[in-house]
C-alpha positions in Angstrom: 0.1 -1.8 -1.9 -2.0 -0.6 1.2 0.9 1.6 2.8 4.7 2.4 3.2 6.1 3.2 6.9 9.8 4.0 6.8 12.1 4.8 9.7 11.3 1.9 11.7 14.1 1.0 13.8 13.4 -2.6 14.6 10.4 -5.0 14.1 8.9 -7.7 16.4 8.0 -7.6 20.2 10.3 -7.1 23.5 11.6 -10.8 23.6 11.8 -11.5 19.6 12.8 -8.9 17.3 15.1 -7.6 14.9 17.1 -4.4 14.6 17.6 -2.7 11.1 21.3 -2.0 9.9 19.9 1.3 8.7 16.1 1.8 8.7 13.3 -0.5 7.8 10.7 0.2 5.6 7.6 -1.8 6.0 5.3 -2.1 3.0 2.2 -3.1 3.7 0.5 -5.5 0.6 -3.0 -7.2 0.0 -2.7 -10.2 -2.2 -5.8 -11.8 -4.0 -5.2 -15.0 -6.0 -7.1 -14.5 -9.3 -6.1 -17.8 -11.0 -7.8 -21.0 -10.8 -5.3 -23.0 -8.7 -3.4 -22.3 -5.2 -0.2 -20.2 -5.4 2.3 -19.7 -2.8 3.6 -16.0 -2.4 7.4 -15.5 -1.7 8.7 -12.4 -0.1 12.0 -13.0 -1.4 11.7 -12.1 -5.0 10.1 -8.9 -4.5 12.7 -5.4 -4.8 12.3 -2.1 -3.9 14.4 0.9 -5.4 15.5 4.3 -4.8 15.5 7.3 -7.1 19.0 6.2 -8.5 17.9 2.7 -9.4 19.7 1.2 -6.5 17.9 -2.5 -5.8 17.1 -3.4 -2.4 16.0 -6.9 -1.6 13.4 -7.9 1.3 14.9 -8.9 4.6 12.9 -12.2 5.2 13.9 -12.5 8.8 12.5 -9.3 9.6 9.5 -9.6 7.7 9.0 -13.1 10.0 8.7 -10.6 13.0 6.7 -7.8 11.1 4.4 -10.6 10.2 3.8 -12.2 13.6 0.3 -12.0 13.9 -0.4 -13.5 10.2 1.7 -15.8 8.2 1.4 -14.7 4.5 4.7 -15.4 2.6 5.5 -19.3 1.8 1.7 -20.2 2.3 -0.5 -21.3 0.1 -3.3 -19.0 -1.1 -6.5 -20.6 -2.7 -8.4 -19.3 -5.8 -10.4 -16.3 -4.8 -8.4 -15.8 -1.3 -7.3 -12.4 -0.3 -4.1 -12.2 2.4 -2.4 -9.4 3.5 1.1 -8.8 5.0 4.1 -6.6 5.2 7.2 -6.8 3.1 10.3 -5.4 4.8 13.2 -3.5 3.5 16.4 -2.7 5.5 17.7 0.6 3.8 20.0 3.3 4.7 18.9 5.8 7.0 19.3 8.7 4.4 17.5 6.5 1.7 14.0 7.0 0.5 12.6 4.2 -1.6 10.4 5.4 -4.7 9.2 2.3 -6.4 8.8 -1.7 -6.1 8.7 -4.6 -8.3 6.3 -6.9 -7.5 6.3 -10.5 -8.6 4.2 -13.5 -8.5 7.0 -16.2 -8.9 10.8 -16.4 -9.2 10.3 -16.4 -12.9 7.7 -13.8 -13.7 8.6 -10.5 -15.3 7.1 -8.6 -12.3 5.5 -5.3 -12.4 6.7 -1.8 -11.0 4.7 0.1 -8.6 5.6 4.0 -7.9 5.8 4.9 -4.1 4.5 7.9 -2.9 
């Protein structure tokens, strides 16, 4: 994870965009494939949490607009390669995210990462 920006009202450009129901939180991530075969990263299995433990899912539609300049998710990442992208969460305006749960696949246990 390389950064978090919350309070975003919309993502995309003036013609193609998506507006938040509450606020978007954009979490910038960098992913390196340290394995021996190509892997596909899916944004839909990533989760975010607030201090109460409420779980938030990625808004994949908004993520398409937030990642216009690079397609990260659902693309194969070959061994040794690194890609960057943004996870987009649509959360209530008065909510603050405190952690992420990142998964390399639908079936992985994931790892929790605290947000500062």
